[in-house]
N, C-alpha and C positions, 0 to 999 in steps of 0.2 A: 054387112059387107063393106058398106061405105065407111063405117067407123073404123074398120080394120085397115082399110086403105089409107085413111087419114092418119092413123097411128103410125103406119109404116112411113108415110111421107114425112111426118114430124121427126121420127127417129132418123130418117135419112138426112134431113136438114141439120139436125143436131150433130150427127156424125160428120157431115161435110164441114160444118162450122168448126168442129173440133180438129178436123184434119187441117183446115186453113190456119187455125191458130197455131197448130204444131209445126206448120211448114216454115214459119218465120221466127227469127230471134234477133234481138238488137244487141249491139256492142257499143258501150259508152266510151268516152274519150280516155278515161283512166282505167281501161280494162283490156285484158287479153281474153279471147274466147277460144277454147279448145273444142273443136267439133269431133265428137267421139261416136264410133260405130261399134257396137258390141264391146264396149270398154276399151277400145283401141283408138288412139288419137289419129285421125286421118287428115286434119287440117288445123292450122292456127290462124285465127282472124285477129288482126291488129287494127284494121281500119274501122273507125266508128261508123255506125249506120245499121240498116236493116239487111239481114242475110237469110238465105234459104237453107233448109235441111230436109232430109227425108222424114216424114212424120212417123212417130212411134218406132223408128229404127235408130235414128241419130239422136244423140243427147249433147248438151253443151255444158262445159265447165268453165267458169269464169275466174280469172285471177287479176289482182290489181297490178297495174304497171307504173304507178306513181311511187314517189319516195315515201317510205313508211318509217315511223318512229317506233323503236322498241326500247322501252325503259327497263333495263335489266334489274333483277332483284339484287340487293346487296350481297356481296360474297366476301369471304375471308381468304386472304392469301398470306404467305409467309415471306418475310424479307430475308436478305442475305445473312442477317444476324439472328435468324430464327425467331423474329418477333411478328406477332399477328397484326394484320391491318385489315380493316373493313373498307371495301371499295364500292362506291356507288357510281354507275356509269350508264350510258345509253348508246344506241347504235342507230344510224340512219342507213336504210337499205332499200333496194328495189329489185324486182325480177327483170332480168335482161334477156333470159332465154327461157320462155315459158315451157317449151317441150322438155328441156333438160330438167327444169325445176319439177315438173310433174313426174318425170320418170325417176328422179333421185329422191325427192322429198314427198311430193304428192299433195301436201296440205300446208297451209300457212303456220299452223301450230307446230308442225314438225320443223319448218324453217326456223321458227323462233327458238326451238330447242337446240338446233345446230348453231345458231348465232350465239346463244347463251354459252354453249360448250366452247366454241371457238374463242369468244372474247375472254372467258375465264382462263383458258389455256394461255392466251397471249399475255394477260395480266400476270398470271403465275410465273411465266417464264421471264418476263422483263423485271417485274418487281422483285423476284427472287434473286436478282443480281445487285440489288441496291440495299444499303442499310436503312433501318427505320428512320433514323434522324435525318438523313438526306431527303427521304420522301416527305417527312413532315415540313421541312424547310423549303420545299419546291415552291417557286413563285409562278404566278400566271404568265409572266412575260418571258421566263427563261426555261427552267427545267420541266415545268408541267406541260408546256406545248410540245417539247421534244418527246416527252413520255407518251403523250396522246398520239403523236405521229408514229412512233414505233408500234404501239398497240394497233393503230389503224392499219398499218402496212401488213402486219401479221394476220389480222382478221380478214382483211381483203383477200390475201393470198389463200387462206384456208377455205373461203366460201366460193371461190370461182368455180370449182367442179359442180356446184349445185345450181348453176344458172342464176346466181345472185351477184349483184354488185353492191358492195358496202361503200357508201359515199362518205361516211364520217363515223368516228368513234371518239367519244369524249368522256373523260372521268369528271364527274360532277364534284366529288369530294372524297377525301380520305378521312377515315375515323379510326380512333383507337378502340379496341374492345373495352367494354365498360369495366371488366374485372381488373385490367392493368393500366387503365388510363391515368389514374392518380400517380402510380409508381413511375410511369414514363415521364410525366410532367415534373415530378420531383427530381428525377435524375437529370433532366434537361436543365432545370433551375440550378442544381448543384454544379453542373458543368459550366453553365454561364457564369456563376459566381467564381468558379476557379479561374476562368479566363479573365474575369474582371480583376481579380487579385493579381494575376500575372501582369496585366497591363498597368495596374497601380504600382506594383513593385518596380517594373521597368521604368515607369515615369519618374518615380522617386529617385531611382539610381541615376537616371539621366539628369534630373534636377540637381542632385548632390554633386554630380560631376561638373555641371555648369557653375554651381556655387563655388566649388573648389577652384575652378579656373578663374572665376571673377576675383576671389580672395587672393589668389596668387598674383594676378595682374595688379590688384590694388596694392599689395605689399611691394611689388616691384616699383610701381609708380611712386609710392610714398618713400621708398628707399632712395630712388633717383632724385626725388624732390628734396629730401633731407641732405643728400650729398651735394646737390646744387646749392642749397641754402648755406651749408657749411662752407662751400667754396666761395660763395659770394661774401659771407661774413669774414672769411680769412682775407679775401681781397680788400674788403672794407677796412679791416684792422691794419692791413699792410699799408693801405693808402693813408689811413689815419696816422700811423707812425711816421710815414714819409712826410706828411704835412706838418706834424709836430717837429720833426727834425729840421725841416726848412724854416719853420717859424722861430725855433729857438736854436739858431745855429751859432750863437755867440755865448760866452760865459755869462754876460750880464742877463741875457734873455733866459738862459738856463736857470740862473739863480732866481730870477723873477718867477719862473714857472714853478720852481721848488717852493718859493714863498707862497704862491697862490694855492698850491696843492695842500700845503700845511694848514693854511687858513680853512680850506674846504674840509679837511679832516677834523679840525678843531670844531668847526661849526656843526658838523654831523654828530660829533660826540656830545655837544651841548644842547642839541635839540631835545626838548622835553616831550615825553609821551604822556597823554592824559590818561589817568587811571579810570577804572570803571565808574567810580563815584563822582567824577568830575574834577577831582583835585589834581593839581600838577605836582608830580613828585620832584624832589630836589635831586640835582646831578652834581657829582663831584669828580673832578679830573685830577689825577695825580701825575705830575710831570717831574722828571729828574732835572738836575741843574744843568746838564749838558744838552737837554732837549731843545731843539730849535723852536718849538712852540713856547717853551718857558721863556726863552730869550725874547721872543716876539711879545709875549704878554708883559714881561717885566721892562721892556724897552732897551734891554742890553743888546739886542740884535742890531738895532739901528746904531747904537753908540759904537759898537765894535766895528761896524762897517765904516762909520765916519772916521774913526781913528785909523783904520787900515788905509783909508784913502789919503788921509793927511800924511801918514808915514810914507806912502808912495810918493 
């Protein structure tokens, strides 16, 4: 009998201990606690600490309330020119309304499935309006940030009804499908070469235009310089003739000038040129009897002038 009583007492203590353990539950700083009674949520606990519940009647479901990272699997989308692109992205999200989250989604795995679908739809809608070449050329500081913001706004709007707040969406990278990656790069290289040739042709045309302008200006400058030189030579010759006229303004001076010019002509005629072998060739001058040079060489020129002066 005593053993039976002891057994009952032990069972009672264990049962009481189990009741005490089941009466309390804890909520951490990064958790929501949904207090449920017969599978119905009767209260949401957000304050961290120790809380009471009815043993064996109430149950507790916990959800994370901090920001969570969901790294989406790579997905293929089509661009506006019907070219496939592989997109790798991630989402930062958190539960803001645990009751709505539980009623609409129920579990975190279902939430990730909705995030995946929402992000894919946003990427498909936005990238579908852009050509592949533009997407490939997106830089981190310009178009890519703008694209991330557009995707983020759409995903955020789509997930509000689930009690979720999306805090950020980022595209980590764009890839070309392996089967057409080489073809795309070759096409881009060909287009760049075409643009390069266009720039080269435009540069050569501009250079030729500048060379033509320079040549034209050079010809104008040379023509002007030659005209000025000829004008200066003409002025010099005119001044030379004026000075000659002033210097030989009497018949005697004119006669002396004619005499010296004749001598210069004779000297020029008699100057010997050395042959290639070093020998000096002989020079012969043929003069008529009436030539002034013949008279000078024969002495008749001086005699005639003396006689003329005596007769005068």
